[in-house]
N, C-alpha and C positions, 0 to 999 in steps of 0.2 A: 673410491677404489682406483688406484693407480698402480699399474705394476710395469716393469721396464726389464730389458734383458739386452746384453750387448756381449760380442766376441768375435774373434777371428773365424771364419769358417773355410772350408776347401772349395764351396761353390763359387762359380763366376758371379760378377755383380748382376748379369742378366738372368741367371737361374735364381737369384735371390729375389729380384723383381718380381719373376714369375711366381715364385712360392708366396711370396707376400699378398700379391692379387688373389690368388688362389683361395689363401686364407682367409682374406677379408669378404671376398665374395660367398664364400661357404657360409658365413654367419651373416649373411645379408646386409653389409656395410657399403655404402656406396662409395665409389673411387671419387676423391677430390683432386688429386694431384698425383701424376705418374710420370717420372722422368726415368725410364729405364737406367738401371746402374747408378743411379744416384740418390733418389727419393721416392717414397711412396707414402701416401696417406688417403685414408677413408675415414668416414663417419656415418653414424648412425642416429638414431633417434635419441632425443632427451632420456637421462638417467633420472627417475624419478620415484618415489615411494607409491604405490597404489593406495595403500592404507591412507597415508597422510592427505593424498589426493582426494578420497573418498569423504575424509572428515572435514576436509575444506570445501567439497561441494555440499556437504550439510551443513556447515558453517555459513554457507553463502545462502542458503534457504532461509535461515533466521536472520541472520545480519547482512552486513553490507560487506561479504567476504569474498565477492566478485574480485575486488581488486587485489585482495590478498592472495585468493586462487591464481591470478595471472601473474602477480609478481612471483610467485613460487615457481610456476610453471617455467617462466621465461629465464628465471635465474638459474636454473639446473644445468650444469656443464652437457654437452653433448657426448656422445660416444665417440673416441677417436683412438686410431690405429696408426701409427707413424713408422715407419722404417726409413734409417738412414743408412746408406750403402757406399762404401769407400773402397777401391782397389787398395790392397795392400802386398807390400812384397812377398810374403807367405800364403796368400789366399785374400780373402774380402773381410774386411772390417765392416760388421753390422750392429747397429744401435737400434731397437725397437723399443717403443713406448705405447702403452694401452691404458686408456681410461673408460671403464665401465665394463659390464659382465660380457656382453657379445666380444666387444674388442680384445678382452683377456683370453676369451675361448680362440679367438683369431690369433693370439700371440702366441699361445699354447700349441696349437696346430702347426703355425709358422716355424717355430723353434724345435719341434719335435722331430722334424726331418732334416735340421741341419747338421752338418759333420764338423765338428770343431778341429780347425788345423793345428799342428805342432808348431811350438814357438820354442826353440833352443831345445828341441828333444822332448819336452814336457806339453801336454794339451795347453793351449791357450787359456788364461784366466777368463772367467766371466763375470759380470758385474750384475 
């Protein structure tokens, strides 16, 4: 589950950094990198399916599934929420990526309050 968003907003790079930090912390993600006005990155726990994990535990009881269980768990991606921030002539360019449910919720909270800047009289495109 990967989600992304990018666009030019009216907020300053510092305001975007603060909003990204607040959105990540509200979802319980841990800050891994924060260079105000440039980049913000936060991570959470591993993304795994509880039902698959339970089935692998049962398999582990009957077979040599512990190895498979460990391989499954440690190969799951970690949740991540990354916001790249760059000053632009008519606002601040923001590019955000989220991987996992908590990170996607953080992305939604983060983008919900941003105001898109106008480029050439029309709202800036978002990707």
